[in-house]
PLY file of the C-alpha trace (Angstrom):
ply
format ascii 1.0
element vertex 162
property float x
property float y
property float z
element edge 161
property int vertex1
property int vertex2
end_header
-126.28 -10.20 268.01
-129.17 -7.71 268.61
-129.20 -4.05 267.98
-128.82 -1.85 265.03
-125.71 -2.57 262.78
-123.80 0.53 264.50
-124.25 -0.86 268.17
-122.98 -4.29 266.65
-119.87 -2.96 265.22
-118.95 -1.16 268.55
-119.17 -4.22 270.02
-116.87 -5.81 268.21
-114.33 -3.41 267.48
-111.52 -4.67 270.51
-111.58 -8.03 268.46
-111.12 -6.03 264.97
-108.38 -4.19 266.30
-106.89 -7.53 267.84
-106.77 -8.78 264.45
-105.75 -5.63 262.77
-102.65 -5.25 265.23
-101.28 -9.24 264.37
-102.23 -9.26 260.83
-100.29 -5.26 260.42
-98.22 -5.79 263.34
-97.62 -1.85 263.31
-99.88 0.09 265.21
-100.52 2.64 262.68
-101.00 0.18 259.78
-103.65 -1.58 262.13
-105.56 1.60 262.88
-105.53 2.32 259.52
-107.00 -0.95 258.56
-109.83 -1.18 261.55
-110.57 2.47 259.97
-110.77 1.11 256.28
-112.97 -1.90 257.53
-115.49 -0.23 259.39
-115.64 2.42 256.48
-116.07 -0.28 253.84
-118.88 -1.72 256.61
-120.75 1.05 256.78
-120.87 1.89 253.29
-121.52 -1.60 252.28
-124.18 -2.43 255.28
-127.15 -3.31 252.98
-124.60 -6.28 251.60
-124.75 -7.78 255.22
-127.81 -9.82 256.04
-129.19 -9.72 259.59
-129.30 -12.98 261.51
-125.76 -13.60 259.85
-122.57 -13.11 261.65
-121.25 -9.40 261.45
-118.26 -10.40 263.00
-117.09 -12.71 260.42
-118.45 -10.73 258.07
-116.20 -7.74 259.03
-113.52 -10.25 259.26
-113.90 -11.20 255.73
-113.27 -7.41 254.87
-110.17 -6.62 256.94
-108.57 -9.90 255.36
-109.33 -8.58 252.02
-108.56 -4.88 252.43
-105.05 -6.61 254.37
-104.09 -8.79 251.30
-104.84 -5.47 248.67
-102.69 -3.48 250.93
-100.10 -6.05 251.01
-100.06 -6.79 247.17
-99.82 -2.73 247.18
-96.92 -2.58 249.40
-95.10 -5.23 247.61
-95.35 -3.63 244.52
-94.05 -0.14 245.85
-91.43 -2.14 247.60
-89.30 -2.45 244.29
-89.35 1.97 244.64
-89.55 2.75 247.86
-88.13 1.18 251.44
-90.66 1.04 254.00
-89.49 2.36 257.82
-88.77 -0.71 260.21
-91.85 -0.16 263.07
-93.37 -2.36 265.41
-95.68 -2.69 268.11
-95.24 -4.59 271.41
-98.99 -6.10 271.72
-100.46 -6.61 275.12
-101.77 -5.41 278.53
-100.10 -3.78 281.18
-98.18 -6.03 283.37
-95.72 -7.29 285.37
-92.31 -6.98 283.46
-92.07 -11.06 282.87
-95.54 -11.39 281.15
-94.60 -7.94 279.21
-91.47 -9.99 278.19
-93.45 -13.23 277.45
-96.02 -10.81 274.97
-93.00 -9.25 273.30
-91.57 -12.98 272.59
-94.83 -14.23 271.04
-95.37 -11.27 269.18
-91.78 -11.36 267.70
-92.64 -14.99 266.80
-96.07 -14.06 265.23
-94.39 -11.47 262.95
-91.89 -14.28 261.64
-94.76 -16.76 260.64
-96.02 -16.77 257.30
-98.80 -14.50 256.69
-101.25 -17.36 256.18
-99.97 -19.31 259.28
-100.49 -16.08 261.48
-103.91 -15.70 260.09
-105.16 -19.22 261.32
-103.41 -18.51 264.37
-105.24 -15.46 265.37
-108.25 -16.95 263.89
-108.69 -19.86 266.08
-106.01 -19.68 269.00
-106.61 -16.20 270.06
-110.14 -15.16 268.57
-111.78 -18.50 269.36
-113.33 -19.15 265.88
-113.78 -22.63 264.79
-111.98 -24.69 262.25
-115.24 -24.16 260.06
-115.70 -20.41 260.97
-112.12 -19.45 260.55
-111.79 -21.22 257.40
-114.64 -19.19 255.66
-113.26 -15.83 256.67
-109.85 -17.03 255.13
-112.01 -18.55 252.40
-110.11 -22.10 252.19
-111.08 -25.53 252.76
-111.29 -26.36 256.27
-108.43 -29.08 255.87
-106.10 -26.24 254.74
-106.81 -23.66 257.75
-105.80 -27.25 259.54
-102.73 -27.73 258.04
-101.52 -23.74 258.38
-102.38 -23.88 261.96
-100.78 -26.61 262.99
-97.60 -25.53 261.19
-97.99 -22.16 262.48
-98.64 -23.76 266.57
-95.73 -25.79 265.75
-93.53 -23.02 264.72
-94.48 -21.05 267.72
-94.20 -23.45 270.19
-90.99 -24.38 268.95
-89.40 -20.78 268.88
-90.56 -19.85 272.13
-89.32 -23.26 273.67
-85.61 -21.92 272.13
-85.91 -18.78 274.41
-84.22 -18.20 277.20
0 1
1 2
2 3
3 4
4 5
5 6
6 7
7 8
8 9
9 10
10 11
11 12
12 13
13 14
14 15
15 16
16 17
17 18
18 19
19 20
20 21
21 22
22 23
23 24
24 25
25 26
26 27
27 28
28 29
29 30
30 31
31 32
32 33
33 34
34 35
35 36
36 37
37 38
38 39
39 40
40 41
41 42
42 43
43 44
44 45
45 46
46 47
47 48
48 49
49 50
50 51
51 52
52 53
53 54
54 55
55 56
56 57
57 58
58 59
59 60
60 61
61 62
62 63
63 64
64 65
65 66
66 67
67 68
68 69
69 70
70 71
71 72
72 73
73 74
74 75
75 76
76 77
77 78
78 79
79 80
80 81
81 82
82 83
83 84
84 85
85 86
86 87
87 88
88 89
89 90
90 91
91 92
92 93
93 94
94 95
95 96
96 97
97 98
98 99
99 100
100 101
101 102
102 103
103 104
104 105
105 106
106 107
107 108
108 109
109 110
110 111
111 112
112 113
113 114
114 115
115 116
116 117
117 118
118 119
119 120
120 121
121 122
122 123
123 124
124 125
125 126
126 127
127 128
128 129
129 130
130 131
131 132
132 133
133 134
134 135
135 136
136 137
137 138
138 139
139 140
140 141
141 142
142 143
143 144
144 145
145 146
146 147
147 148
148 149
149 150
150 151
151 152
152 153
153 154
154 155
155 156
156 157
157 158
158 159
159 160
160 161
């Protein structure tokens, strides 16, 4: 990628938003996650090495923030109950496509976080197994098994839907 740091960040923003939406499964939370990721990247831009993949670096930042947020929520959940909220992720289209995207979103939401991350990075974002494993911070074999289990669960659940 060429251009200054800010321009590069802007060019991958749609992909970051999509990943945040898949992780958070809530529009407000995903917007907050994106904002925190960009803020942290701007503050720590000196830690990114020019010539390396900015998108992978920012996905790792986002994933680490999400893990921290999730842990904080689980600690707070013993005292506070979160309001139920969800978003339908997808593009404007015909009614059948909208329904199908909603079905996929609901099934994705039921996957364990590790499987959902693997599916999002490899099947949605198009990262190689090696790149996705580096983003998540696990061995390629672990990523592969998470992806296979997640993909199989998706296909099984979607096959059961009318």
